[in-house]
C-alpha positions in Angstrom: 0.0 0.0 -0.1 2.7 2.6 0.8 4.1 2.0 -2.8 0.8 2.8 -4.2 0.5 6.0 -2.2 4.0 7.1 -3.1 3.3 6.4 -6.8 0.0 8.3 -6.5 1.7 11.3 -4.9 4.4 11.2 -7.6 1.9 11.2 -10.4 0.0 14.1 -8.8 3.1 16.0 -8.3 4.2 15.5 -11.9 0.9 16.7 -13.4 0.6 19.8 -11.1 4.3 20.7 -11.8 3.8 20.3 -15.5 0.8 22.5 -15.5 2.5 25.1 -13.4 5.7 25.2 -15.5 3.6 25.4 -18.6 1.6 28.4 -17.2 4.9 30.0 -16.1 6.4 29.4 -19.6 3.3 31.0 -21.3 3.4 34.1 -19.0 7.3 34.5 -19.6 6.7 34.3 -23.4 3.9 36.7 -23.3 6.2 39.2 -21.5 8.9 38.7 -24.0 11.4 37.8 -21.4 12.3 34.3 -22.7 13.6 33.3 -26.2 10.9 32.3 -28.6 12.4 28.8 -29.0 11.1 28.1 -25.4 7.9 26.1 -25.8 5.2 24.5 -23.6 5.7 20.8 -22.8 9.4 21.2 -23.8 12.4 19.5 -22.2 12.7 22.1 -19.5 9.2 21.7 -18.3 9.0 18.0 -18.4 12.5 17.6 -16.8 11.4 20.0 -14.1 8.2 18.1 -13.5 10.1 14.8 -13.4 12.6 16.2 -10.7 9.7 17.3 -8.6 7.9 13.9 -9.0 11.0 12.2 -8.0 11.2 14.3 -4.8 7.6 13.6 -4.0 8.2 9.9 -4.5 11.2 9.9 -2.2 9.4 11.9 0.5 6.3 9.7 0.4 5.4 7.8 3.6 7.1 4.3 3.9 6.4 1.4 6.1 8.8 1.0 8.9 9.8 -2.4 9.9 10.4 -3.0 13.7 
């Protein structure tokens, strides 16, 4: 069960991080701060979301053995 919870938290963290990074990218592109080659769902956004998902997976509750 703890593995399921950890996977669920990691999946939720990935989805939320990807949406947040895409929104941030869209704002930065509209403000003309970033180069035009930066796109939504690019390597930067997916990589950042994967890093946050990995952190969420490692910090998920685990079963402690006595």
